[in-house]
N, C-alpha and C positions, 0 to 999 in steps of 0.2 A: 866302736862299740855301739849297739842298738840293745837300749835299754830296754828290761826282759819285762819290768810291769807294763809296758807301753802295750806289749802285745795280750797281757792279761787282761786290760781296760778294754782293749778291742774284741778280747772272746765272752767278757762281761755283757756287753755295750750288744753286741751282735745276738747273743743270747736269750738277752730280756726281747729285743726286739722281734725273735723269732718267737718265742713263747706267746708273747702279748698279741702278738697278729695271728696268732695261729688259729684257724678256722676247722678244716676237713676234719682231725683229730676230734675234736671235743663236739664236732657234729654227729661223728660213729659213734661215740663211746657213752655219751652223757644220755640219759633219758627226760630226766625234769628241765623244766625250762630257768627252775631257780640256780640251778648249778652253769648255765651257760656263762662263756665269757663274754666280754662287750663286744665283740667281732659276730658272733652268733645274735647279741643282741640288736645290734645296727641292723640285720638280715631281719629282725620282727618287725622293724618299721615300713617295710616294702609287702605289699600284697601280692597276688596273682595279676591282677591285671592294673593296678595302681598303687603310688606309694604318697606318703604323706610328706612331701617333699621339704618345707620346713623344719618338720621336726626332726627329719632324717639329717639335715644339713646341720640341725644346733647339737645332736647327737655326735654326729662325726666330727664337730670341731671339739667337744670333749674328750672325745676318744683319742684324738692325734696328739692332747695336751702333754702327755708322761712321755712321749717318746718326743718332741719339741724340747721339755725339761731336761731328757736324758741326755741329749746331742747339746745344748747348750753348757750342760755340765761338762762334760766329756769332749767339749770342742778344741780346748788348751792343748791337749794329749794328744787328738787326731793331728792337728798342727804341727804339733813339736814331732811326731812320729814321721808327717809328711816332709819336714825338714831334714831330720835325722836321714830319713832314705836318700834323700838328692844329695846329702853329702860323700855318701859311701863311695860313689867312684873315685873322689879324689885320692 
């Protein structure tokens, strides 16, 4: 029997990642720079012909932090779900 809470954890993690990394929706609907999410903020470090690469890479490292933390917290549940799926054929 596959535990249903693993499915809920998977849905929660993928929903978080989808909304955290969303780019096009806020770009279309938001008018002020103060309300932009982090994905659009990273784009502001790039110019038309040039980019401030050290600042962009530092901001990208900070931007990826919550994603890594969510994965590390939920990693135990991911591995358990894979393990239980592999045992379903017995």
